C-alpha positions, 0 to 999 in steps of 0.5 A: 264207747270210751274211744269213740271220736279218737282221730289221728291227724296227718298234715299233708300241706307240705306234700308238693311231689306225689303220685298214686303211692301217696294215696295207697299209703294214705288209704293203708293208714286209714284202714289201720286206724279203722282197725284200732278204733281211730279215724285218719284225718288228712289235713291240708291236702293240696288241691292236686292230691285231692284231684288225684284221689277223685280220679282214683275214686278214693276221695270220699275214703280219705275225705268222707263228706260231712255227715247231715 
């Protein structure tokens, strides 16, 4: 479709203090983007944010593995 490949990019590089509420916000944003034919792309996420996402089992929802 004409909307394929549309992305909303979010730069998370400035995040220094965060908890599970940030993951909840990002997941909600991702779900809203999907509903509107967009893909949420979270860039520059600090390692600790990625580790927290992995701990909660949502890392692949926010950073899907690249398609082979």
